C-alpha positions as CSV (number, residue, x, y, z in Angstrom):
1,M,14.9,-36.3,15.0
2,K,16.9,-33.2,14.1
3,T,19.7,-32.2,16.3
4,G,20.4,-28.7,17.5
5,T,23.4,-28.6,15.1
6,E,21.2,-29.4,12.1
7,R,18.7,-26.7,13.1
8,K,21.4,-24.1,12.9
9,R,22.1,-25.1,9.3
10,A,19.0,-23.5,7.9
11,D,19.6,-20.9,5.2
12,L,20.8,-18.0,7.3
13,S,21.5,-16.0,4.1
14,L,17.8,-16.1,3.2
15,L,16.8,-15.1,6.8
16,F,19.3,-12.2,6.7
17,L,17.9,-10.9,3.4
18,V,14.3,-11.2,4.7
19,L,15.2,-9.2,7.8
20,L,17.1,-6.6,5.8
21,L,14.0,-6.1,3.5
22,L,11.8,-5.8,6.6
23,V,14.0,-3.1,8.1
24,L,14.4,-1.2,4.8
25,G,10.6,-1.5,4.2
26,L,9.8,0.0,7.6
27,V,12.2,2.9,7.1
28,L,11.0,3.6,3.6
29,L,7.4,3.3,4.6
30,Y,7.7,5.7,7.5
31,S,9.5,8.2,5.2
32,T,6.8,7.9,2.6
33,S,3.7,7.8,4.8
34,A,4.5,10.4,7.4
35,Y,2.7,13.2,5.5
36,N,-0.5,11.2,4.9
37,G,-0.5,10.0,8.5
38,R,-0.2,13.5,9.8
39,V,-2.9,14.9,7.5
40,K,-5.4,12.0,7.9
41,F,-4.9,10.8,11.4
42,Q,-2.8,13.6,13.1
43,D,-0.1,11.0,13.6
44,P,2.9,10.8,11.2
45,A,3.7,7.3,12.5
46,Y,0.2,5.9,12.0
47,Y,1.0,3.7,9.1
48,F,4.4,2.8,10.5
49,K,2.9,1.6,13.8
50,K,0.3,-0.6,12.0
51,Q,3.0,-2.0,9.7
52,L,5.3,-2.7,12.7
53,F,2.5,-4.6,14.4
54,A,1.9,-6.7,11.3
55,T,5.7,-7.3,10.9
56,T,5.9,-8.5,14.5
57,L,3.2,-11.0,13.9
58,G,4.9,-11.9,10.7
59,L,8.2,-12.6,12.5
60,L,6.3,-14.9,14.9
61,A,4.7,-16.7,11.9
62,L,8.1,-17.1,10.2
63,Y,9.6,-18.6,13.3
64,L,6.7,-21.0,13.9
65,V,6.4,-22.2,10.3
66,S,10.1,-22.6,9.9
67,Q,10.1,-25.0,12.9
68,M,7.5,-27.2,11.3
69,D,8.1,-30.0,8.9
70,Y,6.8,-28.7,5.5
71,H,5.5,-32.3,4.7
72,R,3.0,-31.9,7.6
73,I,1.9,-28.5,6.3
74,A,1.5,-30.0,2.8
75,R,-0.8,-32.7,4.2
76,L,-3.3,-29.9,4.9
77,A,-3.2,-28.7,1.3
78,W,-6.8,-29.5,0.6
79,P,-8.2,-27.8,3.7
80,I,-6.0,-24.8,3.2
81,Y,-7.1,-24.5,-0.4
82,G,-10.8,-25.0,0.6
83,C,-10.4,-22.3,3.2
84,S,-9.1,-19.8,0.7
85,L,-12.0,-20.6,-1.6
86,L,-14.4,-20.0,1.3
87,L,-12.8,-16.7,2.3
88,S,-12.7,-15.4,-1.3
89,T,-16.4,-16.2,-1.6
90,L,-17.2,-14.4,1.6
91,V,-15.5,-11.3,0.2
92,L,-18.0,-11.1,-2.6
93,F,-20.9,-10.9,-0.1
94,V,-19.7,-9.4,3.1
95,G,-16.4,-7.8,2.1
96,R,-15.4,-4.4,3.1
97,E,-14.9,-1.9,0.3
98,Y,-12.0,0.6,0.2
99,N,-11.2,3.0,-2.6
100,G,-13.9,1.3,-4.8
101,S,-12.5,-2.2,-4.3
102,K,-14.2,-4.9,-2.2
103,R,-11.1,-7.0,-1.1
104,W,-11.2,-7.0,2.7
105,L,-12.9,-9.1,5.4
106,A,-13.4,-7.5,8.8
107,L,-12.6,-9.4,12.0
108,G,-13.7,-6.9,14.6
109,P,-11.3,-4.0,14.5
110,L,-8.9,-5.9,12.2
111,S,-9.3,-6.6,8.5
112,F,-7.3,-8.7,6.1
113,Q,-7.3,-9.6,2.4
114,P,-8.1,-13.3,1.6
115,A,-6.4,-12.8,-1.8
116,E,-3.0,-12.7,0.1
117,F,-3.9,-16.0,1.8
118,A,-4.9,-17.4,-1.6
119,K,-1.4,-17.0,-3.0
120,V,0.1,-19.1,-0.1
121,A,-2.7,-21.6,-0.4
122,V,-2.0,-22.1,-4.1
123,V,1.7,-22.7,-3.6
124,I,1.1,-25.4,-1.0
125,F,-1.8,-26.9,-2.9
126,L,-0.1,-27.2,-6.3
127,A,3.2,-28.3,-4.8
128,R,1.5,-31.3,-3.2
129,Q,-0.7,-32.1,-6.2
130,I,2.2,-32.1,-8.6
131,S,4.6,-33.9,-6.4
132,E,2.1,-36.7,-5.6
133,S,0.7,-37.0,-9.1
134,K,1.2,-40.4,-10.8
135,K,0.5,-39.0,-14.2
136,R,3.4,-37.9,-16.5
137,P,4.1,-34.3,-16.0
138,D,4.7,-33.7,-19.7
139,S,1.3,-34.9,-20.7
140,F,-1.4,-32.4,-21.8
141,R,-3.9,-34.0,-19.5
142,F,-1.7,-33.4,-16.5
143,M,-1.1,-29.8,-17.4
144,A,-4.8,-29.2,-18.2
145,R,-5.9,-30.8,-14.9
146,T,-3.4,-28.9,-12.9
147,M,-4.5,-25.5,-14.4
148,A,-8.1,-26.5,-14.0
149,M,-7.6,-26.8,-10.3
150,L,-6.7,-23.1,-10.2
151,L,-9.8,-21.9,-12.0
152,P,-12.1,-21.7,-9.0
153,I,-9.8,-19.5,-6.9
154,V,-8.7,-17.4,-10.0
155,G,-12.3,-16.8,-10.9
156,L,-13.2,-15.7,-7.3
157,V,-10.2,-13.6,-6.7
158,G,-10.3,-12.1,-10.3
159,T,-13.8,-10.8,-9.7
160,N,-12.5,-7.9,-7.7
161,N,-8.7,-8.3,-7.9
162,L,-7.4,-9.0,-11.4
163,S,-3.7,-8.4,-10.5
164,T,-3.7,-11.1,-7.8
165,A,-5.5,-13.5,-10.2
166,V,-2.7,-13.0,-12.7
167,I,-0.1,-13.7,-10.0
168,I,-1.9,-16.9,-9.0
169,L,-2.0,-18.0,-12.7
170,G,1.7,-17.1,-13.0
171,I,2.5,-19.3,-9.9
172,G,0.6,-22.2,-11.5
173,V,2.5,-21.8,-14.8
174,I,5.9,-21.7,-13.1
175,L,5.2,-24.8,-11.0
176,I,4.1,-26.7,-14.1
177,F,7.1,-25.5,-16.1
178,V,9.7,-26.7,-13.6
179,S,8.0,-30.1,-13.3
180,N,7.8,-30.5,-17.1
181,P,10.7,-31.4,-19.4
182,R,9.0,-30.0,-22.5
183,Y,8.8,-26.4,-23.6
184,L,6.4,-26.3,-26.5
185,P,3.2,-26.8,-24.5
186,F,3.8,-23.5,-22.7
187,V,3.2,-21.6,-25.9
188,G,-0.4,-22.9,-25.7
189,I,-0.6,-22.1,-22.0
190,G,0.6,-18.6,-22.6
191,A,-1.9,-18.1,-25.4
192,A,-4.7,-19.4,-23.1
193,G,-3.5,-17.1,-20.3
194,L,-3.6,-14.1,-22.5
195,A,-7.1,-15.0,-23.7
196,F,-8.2,-15.4,-20.0
197,V,-6.9,-12.0,-19.1
198,G,-8.5,-10.5,-22.2
199,I,-11.9,-11.9,-21.2
200,F,-11.5,-10.5,-17.7
201,L,-10.6,-7.1,-19.1
202,S,-13.6,-7.0,-21.3
203,L,-16.0,-7.9,-18.5
204,E,-15.6,-4.5,-16.8
205,S,-15.4,-1.2,-18.5
206,Y,-13.0,0.3,-15.9
207,R,-10.4,-2.4,-16.9
208,L,-10.5,-1.3,-20.5
209,E,-10.2,2.3,-19.3
210,R,-7.0,1.4,-17.6
211,L,-5.5,0.3,-20.9
212,A,-6.5,3.7,-22.4
213,I,-4.9,5.5,-19.5
214,W,-1.7,3.5,-19.8
215,R,-1.4,4.5,-23.4
216,N,-2.0,8.2,-22.8
217,P,-2.1,9.1,-19.1
218,E,-2.2,12.8,-19.8
219,A,-5.5,12.6,-21.6
220,Y,-7.4,11.2,-18.5
221,E,-8.0,12.5,-15.0
222,K,-7.2,9.1,-13.6
223,G,-3.8,9.2,-15.2
224,F,-2.8,11.8,-12.6
225,Q,-1.2,9.2,-10.2
226,T,0.8,7.7,-13.0
227,I,2.1,11.1,-14.2
228,Q,3.0,12.2,-10.7
229,G,4.8,8.9,-10.1
230,L,6.9,9.4,-13.2
231,Y,7.7,12.9,-12.0
232,A,8.9,11.5,-8.7
233,I,11.1,9.0,-10.5
234,G,12.6,11.6,-12.8
235,S,13.2,14.2,-10.1
236,G,15.2,11.7,-8.0
237,G,18.2,11.7,-10.3
238,I,21.2,9.6,-9.4
239,F,21.3,10.1,-5.7
240,G,17.9,11.4,-4.8
241,R,16.6,14.4,-2.8
242,G,17.4,12.7,0.5
243,L,15.4,10.4,2.8
244,G,12.2,12.2,3.9
245,S,12.6,15.0,1.3
246,S,10.1,13.9,-1.3
247,L,7.8,16.5,-2.7
248,Q,5.5,14.1,-4.6
249,K,4.4,12.3,-1.5
250,L,2.9,15.6,-0.2
251,G,-0.5,14.7,-1.8
252,F,0.7,14.6,-5.4
253,V,1.0,10.8,-5.5
254,P,-2.2,9.6,-4.0
255,E,-1.8,6.9,-1.3
256,A,2.0,7.0,-1.9
257,Q,2.6,4.4,0.8
258,N,0.8,1.7,-1.1
259,D,1.3,0.6,-4.8
260,M,3.4,3.7,-5.8
261,I,5.9,3.6,-3.0
262,F,8.7,2.7,-5.4
263,S,8.3,6.0,-7.1
264,I,9.0,7.8,-3.8
265,I,12.0,5.5,-3.2
266,C,13.3,6.7,-6.5
267,E,12.7,10.3,-5.7
268,E,14.3,10.2,-2.2
269,T,17.2,7.8,-2.8
270,G,17.7,8.2,-6.6
271,L,18.8,5.6,-9.0
272,V,21.4,4.3,-6.5
273,G,18.9,3.6,-3.7
274,A,16.3,2.1,-6.1
275,S,18.9,-0.1,-7.6
276,L,20.0,-1.3,-4.1
277,V,16.4,-2.2,-3.3
278,I,16.1,-4.2,-6.5
279,L,19.4,-5.9,-5.8
280,V,18.2,-7.1,-2.4
281,F,15.1,-8.5,-4.0
282,A,17.2,-10.2,-6.7
283,L,19.4,-11.8,-4.0
284,L,16.4,-13.0,-2.1
285,I,14.9,-14.6,-5.2
286,W,18.3,-16.2,-5.9
287,R,18.5,-17.7,-2.5
288,L,15.0,-19.1,-2.9
289,M,16.2,-20.7,-6.2
290,V,19.2,-22.2,-4.5
291,N,16.9,-23.7,-1.8
292,A,14.7,-25.1,-4.5
293,V,17.7,-26.7,-6.3
294,H,19.0,-28.2,-3.0
295,A,15.6,-29.3,-1.7
296,P,15.5,-32.9,-0.4
297,D,12.5,-33.9,-2.5
298,L,10.2,-32.7,-5.3
299,L,7.7,-31.2,-2.8
300,G,10.3,-29.0,-1.2
301,E,11.6,-28.0,-4.6
302,L,8.1,-27.0,-5.8
303,I,7.3,-25.1,-2.6
304,C,10.5,-22.9,-2.9
305,T,9.9,-22.5,-6.6
306,G,6.3,-21.3,-6.0
307,I,7.4,-18.8,-3.4
308,M,10.2,-17.6,-5.7
309,G,7.7,-17.2,-8.5
310,H,5.2,-15.3,-6.4
311,L,7.9,-12.9,-5.1
312,A,9.5,-12.4,-8.6
313,I,6.2,-11.8,-10.4
314,Q,5.0,-9.3,-7.8
315,V,8.2,-7.3,-7.7
316,I,8.4,-7.2,-11.5
317,L,4.8,-6.2,-11.9
318,N,4.9,-3.5,-9.2
319,I,8.0,-1.8,-10.7
320,A,6.5,-2.1,-14.2
321,V,3.3,-0.4,-13.1
322,V,5.2,2.4,-11.3
323,T,7.3,3.1,-14.4
324,N,4.2,2.8,-16.6
325,T,5.6,-0.1,-18.5
326,I,2.3,-1.9,-18.1
327,P,-1.2,-0.7,-17.1
328,N,-1.9,0.1,-13.5
329,T,-3.0,-3.1,-11.7
330,G,-2.8,-2.2,-8.0
331,I,0.1,-4.5,-7.0
332,T,2.1,-3.8,-3.9
333,L,5.8,-4.0,-3.5
334,P,6.5,-7.0,-1.2
335,F,7.8,-6.2,2.3
336,V,7.9,-2.4,1.5
337,S,4.4,-1.2,0.6
338,Y,1.9,-0.7,3.4
339,G,-0.3,-3.7,4.0
340,G,-0.3,-5.9,7.1
341,T,-1.9,-8.9,5.5
342,S,0.7,-9.0,2.7
343,V,3.6,-8.8,5.2
344,L,2.1,-11.5,7.4
345,F,1.6,-14.1,4.7
346,L,4.8,-13.2,3.0
347,M,6.6,-14.0,6.2
348,G,4.7,-17.3,6.5
349,E,6.0,-18.1,3.0
350,M,9.6,-17.3,4.0
351,G,9.1,-19.6,7.0
352,L,8.1,-22.4,4.6
353,A,11.3,-21.8,2.6
354,L,13.3,-22.0,5.7
355,S,11.6,-25.2,6.7
356,V,12.7,-26.7,3.4
357,S,16.2,-25.4,3.9
358,R,16.4,-27.1,7.3
359,S,15.4,-30.4,5.8
360,A,18.0,-30.0,3.1
361,A,20.7,-29.2,5.7
362,G,19.7,-32.2,7.7
363,K,19.9,-34.5,4.7
364,R,23.4,-33.2,3.8
365,K,24.4,-33.8,7.4
């Protein structure tokens, strides 16, 4: 049984970075969303209040999960994965549609996105499957079987949320990569992944339209958001206009508090502020990597690696979308963009990482 001393040896640096991101996220969200909240709901703090409520629940989830043994959580990997499949299926039939996307399930006055739960479920599920597999991790059969396990959830989520499907595929590739001593097979996996994305793009005309908008946003009406986001980034300069002084958030960047919030951060805090936000994310990803390296077993290593991969992929893709480096895919910036479901499950993931760090501290003790 762990002693009180061992419990205090969890990764406090990781916890501090998470709390710092939460505070930064709430401040930046309030600054970005105040105008939309006042116009739509006559309350400039509307989005802030809802995000604060979700953050409070997330802190509770972080604490509870961090106190659990991650091995016990991993034993529920199959039920957790099955639940994510069920919820993702329900979205197709009874999901709530918002801005043309059916991604939410309603629970009375509350709603949540099963796709966010699917990311956590995949991390836990694959970490257990790989760590308990008796097959050689460098065999083609092992890699093919592991990726095949992802296809049901990727197919369900990808039906109405291609960006999350890409993130889930990325998590799978990263977990196989760290458990595999060979590199060459990943060339084939990468080619298969590109083919998969290509097929999904071709299934819906609006996805092909996004590629055209990305190449020439000024030629399309739907490129308005991208262009205004780039204006916001450019007008921020080195030090920005000042917190709360953005002009682009005044209706020029639609739903600025969601996917495009990084553009408003650039406008209000400039290159310096945006770089500091990126630095905090980089430090958090680094601490997750450190926890993975010092994990007491393969299961803990894979859990931390999966969480690290999820966070890194989502941050990189969001910033790439905002800067028009890649086509617009509707990916939020973790801990910062408005979205209660995202914050709640991200905090649960951070709790898992802290649980692994506690076990590692106890082992070193």
